[in-house]
N, C-alpha and C positions, 0 to 999 in steps of 0.2 A: 778325308774319310770321316772318322768320328762315329759316335753312336747313332743308331737309327731311332726313328720316332717309335714310341711305345704307346700302348693304350693306357689311358689315364682317366680315372673317375674323380671329378672334383668333390672334395669333402664338404666344401661350402657351396650351397645352391647358387649357381650362377644366375638363375632366373630371378632370384630375390634382389639382385642388384639392378635398379632402374637404369635404363640406357637410352641414349640418343644416337641415332645412326647418322653419321656424316661421311658422305662419299664412300659408303660401304663399311666403315669402321664403327663398331658398337662401343661408343664412349660411355663410361660410367657417369651418371648424373650425380655429381658429388662436388665437394670442395676440399681444401686442404685439411681442415680440422676433422671433417667427417671421414675422410679417407685414412687419415692417421689412426683414428679411433677404430675404424673397421678392421684395419690391418693388425693393429696391436691386440685387439680383443679376440681375433680369430687366428693368430699366428700359428698355433699348433695344427689346426685343421688346414692351413694353407701350405703346409710343408709339401714339397715336391711340385708345387704349382708355380705359376709365374704371372707377373704383372708387367704391362707395357706402359711406358710414359710416352704418349704419342703426340707429335706436333704436326705442323703443316707439312713438313718434308716427308715424314713417314706416312701421313695420311694420303698424300698424292702417290707415293710409291705403292701403297696398298690398293689404291683405286685402280692403278694401272697393272697390277700384278696379282692375280687371283691367289697364288700360293702364299705370297706374303700377307695378303688380306686375311687368309685363313689363320695364319700364325698370329696376326694382330688380334684376331677375335677368339683365338684358341685358349688363351690364358684365363685366369679368373676375372681379369678386368683390364680395360685400356683406359688409363687415366688421361684427362685432358691437359697435357703438359703445356701446349702452346696457348698463349693468350687469345689468338684468333679462334681457336677451337671452342673455348668456353664462351667467347662472345657470340659465336654462331648458335651455340646451345641456348643461351639466354634469348637470343633473337627469335628462336623457335618456341619460346614459351617456358623454358626450364630455368626459371629465375634463380634457383639455388645452385646452378652450375658455376663453379669457379675454377681458376687455374690450379693445377696440381703439378708444379714443376718438379721433375725428378731430383735435381740437386738440392732443392730446398727440402723436399720430403725426406731425403736421406739424412740431412743434417738434423732436422727436427726429430727424426726417429732415434738418432744417437742419444739425445737428451732423455727421451722416453725410456730407452733401453737401459740407461744407468739405473733407473728406478725399478725397472721390471726384470732386469737380468737377461735380456735378449743377447744372443751371441751372433757375431757378424763375420762373414767371410767375404773377401774382396777378390774378384777374378777379372783380370784384364790389364790393360795399359802396360807400362814398363816397370821394371824393378825399381828404378830410380824414383818414379812417381809414387809407387807403393811405399817406399821407404819414407818419403816426405809426408805421405798421409799418416803413416804410423806415428811419426814424431809429433804431428799436430794433434792427432787423436789422443795420444798419451798425455799431452799437455792440457788440452781443453776438456777431455772426457776421460779422466783417469780411472773411472770405475767401469768404463766400457769393456766388454769382453770380446776380444778379437780372436775368432776361431781359426783364422789363417788368412794368408794372402798368397796369390799365385799370379805370376805374369807369364802367359802362354807365349810360345814362339810365334813369330809372324809368318806362319805357313800352315797348311792343312796338317792336322794331327793324325797320326796313325791310330788304329783302334786300340793298340796297346797303350799308347800315350794317353788317350782319352780315358781309358779304364783306370789308369793310374791317377788322373786328375779327379775322377769321381771318388776314388778311394780316399784321396787326401781331403777332399771336401767333407765327405761323410764321417771321417774319423774326427773331424773338428766339431761335429754335431751343431752346426749353425742354425739359427732361426731365420737369418737373412743371408742371402747370397747376392751381393751387389755386383752386377755385370757391366763392366765398362769397356765394351768392344766397339761401340759405335753402331749406328743403324745402317743396313739391316742385319749385320753380322750378329749382334747381341741377341736380337729376337729369334733368329734362326737357331742360335746356340741354346737358348732357353727352351724352345719348343722341342729340340732334340733330346734335351736332358730332363724334360718333365717326367716325374715319376721315378727318376734314377738317382736324384740327389736329395739329400735331406736339407730342408730349409726352403723358404720362399725366395724365388729368383726375381730380381728387379733390374731391368735394363735402364741404366741411368746415363748412358752416353758420356758426355764431357764432364760429368760430376767429379770424376777422379782428378782431372786436370784442374778444375776449379778449386777443389779442396786442397790439393797439393800446392797451389799457388803458381802453377805453370801458366795458367790463363786467367786473366782478370775477368770477373763477371760484370755484367752491366749494372749500373747504379739502380737502386730500388725503384726510383721514379720511372726509369725506362722499362723495367720489368712490368710495372703496374699499368703502363700505357701501351703494352704490346710492342715495344720497340727493342726488345733484347736481340732480336734477329739483326736489326740495323747496327747495333753495337758490335756484334760479332762480325758483321760484314766489314765494318771499318777496321777491325783488328786484322782480318785476313781476306782482303778483297779479291786477290787473285784466285784463291781456292773456292770462295763462296759466292761470288757475284753471279756466275752462271746458274748455280743451284737455286739461289734465292729468286732471281728474275724469272726463271722457268717455273719453279714450283709455286711461287706466290701468285703468278699470273693464272696458273691452272686452278689453284685453290679459289681465287676470287671468282673465276668463271663458273666453276662447278658448284661450289658451296654457297657463295653469296648470290650470284646471278641466276643460276639454274636450280638452286635449292636441293642439290643432291646430298 
């Protein structure tokens, strides 16, 4: 069940953000440093809104599902999380387009937040993972303000439960709400809670598991050469091989060959 979609007026002008459309998704033409600055400088006006960190998998899903495509395009921005996304952008003439990986963005924002006093709420994953994250955060970012952490049950929430979660989040007065539910669940959750929660929602997928140490992230050289997907495939081939073979093939066909 959960909360319904509500009308929401962006406080930051979406049209002021230059975009590159790839397979129906309007990606922000930006890079890591620019997107960090944009977000930090506008954080108060971004409260109640959401950003997507979109990769090849979510782009293909959006291409094939109109409702999900509307959600991807419905927030303040869709950041080019996957290396192939930013590569396509540069190929189409947007030389300043660089990768904005959700997990990296989140960690860099922690450092900025210690200086600027931003508050953070973490929603998703398991309680064990959240506990591990808290230990590492308190060690590496002792000045970081944690507004709260919440691990939702792995089932649909009742309206009453959802209202309670909204209350818990808002009582913490966060600037950022990091959502680690995995795609497409996290984007759907953010769209449904747009305008109902205080803080900027950011769907960061596996970032919680990376930060907690549950899953090892690809070496930097593989990230820089668009091979992070291959590293993850080697870690969990049974779960990911079908997804990557199918989605990568569709992305190559439509984005690279057909120019969509």
